[in-house]
Structures are given as structure tokens and as C-alpha cells.
N, C-alpha and C positions, 0 to 999 in steps of 0.2 A: 616777398617783393611788392612793392603797392602794385597794383594793374587797374588800365580801367576798363571796362564792360562794352565794350563797341556792338554785341549783336548778342541779342538773346533767343538761342533754336531750341525747340522740344527734343533735342539729345546733347543739349550743351552751350557752351558760352565762347566766344571769340573775344580776347581781349589783347588790348595792347600795353607792351609789355616795355618798361626804358624809356615810354615816349615814342617810342618806332617799332618795336616787332612787333608781329602777331602772335597770339599764344591760343593754342585752344584748349577746352577744356572737357571735355568728356562728361557725360553725366554718370558715368560710377564716380567720378571724382566731385561730387555734388550734392549736398544736402537732398535726401527722397522729396519724390513730389516734381511737378512741373517747374522748370528752372524760370519760366515767368510771373511763376507766384513766388521768388525770391528773389528775383533781379533785375537789375531795368539799365538800359543802353545808357553811359553818361555813368555809372554805379563805380567807384573807388572802392577795391576788394584787397585785400592781402592772398599770395597763390606763393605757390612753390614751384620751381622748377623740376618738371620731373626728367625729359629729355628733348634735345634738338629731333626737330622733324627734319633731318638727311632725305637727299640733297634737297635744301631749296636756298634760295638768295634771292633779297636777303634772308638770312636763319629765321627760321617760324621754331616755337615753342607747344609741349606741352605741357600743362600745368596743371596745378589741383589744387583744392579749393577744401577738399576735406581736412578738418580740424588736424585729426593724428599726425597729417604729414606736414599740413602748414606749422604745427606747432613742431616737429620731427621727435613725437613722443609714440608711443607702443599704442596698436587700438586694443581696447578691454571690451573681454566680453562678458556679459553679465552671467553667472553659474548659480546654482541655487546653493553654495558656499559661501562662496565669495566672487568677488572682481579678477578674472584670471588674462594675463596678457593672450592677446588670441595666437602668439606663436604653440605659450606651452597650451591654450586649448586646441589648435589645430594645427600641429607637428607639421614639416615637411614632407610628404608620402603619408600623410592618413589616408583612407580609405574609407570614405564615406556613402553609406546604405542607398541613405537619401537625401536627393536636393530637391529644391523647385528650380522650375528657370520659367524667369522672372522676364526674362528677354533676349531677344534671338539679335544678337549684332552681325550683321551680312558678312561673310569674308572675314571676322574679325573674332568669332567664339561667341560666349553666352555668361550673361550673365544668372548667379543661378542662388537664392536662398539659401542658406546653410542653418536656419532657424536662429528663432531668440533674436532676429533682425540683423544677422550677420549676412553680407552678401559677399560673392567673391565671381572672380573672374574667369571662365572655363578657354583658355586659347585651342587659335583652330590650328591643328597643327597638317599642314598639306606637303606631301615626300611625293614627291614628280619622279617615276621611273620613265628610263630611255631607254 
């Protein structure tokens, strides 16, 4: 959906969606590099809604500008033989021997690089014991 950039921050963007609702785009869902190099306030961009941020009134949304998400296609990774779908290259449950921590997102998780420019997000899992 067409969206309007209303703020550019070091860790992402604030967008206006449908002319009224606010949405946020985390840096993980943006092109690599500084968001200020790629986006300006007032710029129109095409975004995809990931989920609503609950509870909020009026509703707010988490959005993505990642090309494979906006186009709703599978992300492709370049292997030595040929391009491979990301799910085939890294099936759910794959144990990785080494990843590079790119950034720590306080109270949320880690952004890691798997190699070949492929990044992933490791969610923080907090268990509270009573």
C-alpha cells in the first residue's frame, strides 16, 4: 500500500498509512545502510502491513519495505551452484555453527548475518518463573 514517510530515524521509519494511521518500519525491513541516506520526510513509498501493534487507539501498524515482502515473493539467496529460495537454504530448525551479530535490539533480540549478505533476527525469549 502507498504510504508517506513522516519521520526518518536511525533505527527505522515512521509512515502514515491510508492517510490517517501511523506505522513503523524497523531497520531490519529497510535496505542496508543508514535510513537517512535512502528516505526523506514527505517521500511516498510502497509498504506491506506485517501486523497491528496492539493495543493502540487509533491502530498502529508494523510495516515492511523489504522488496521480497512488499512483492510477496520468496527471498532468494545466491549459492555457489544457483539461486536458492531462503527456506530451502535455511529450513526451519537449521542449526548454524557460526553467525555474526550485527546489532543488539534491547529487549527484542539480535540481528545476525548468516553469510552472503543474508541477515536474520533472533528473538529474545524471556521466561518468567513464579
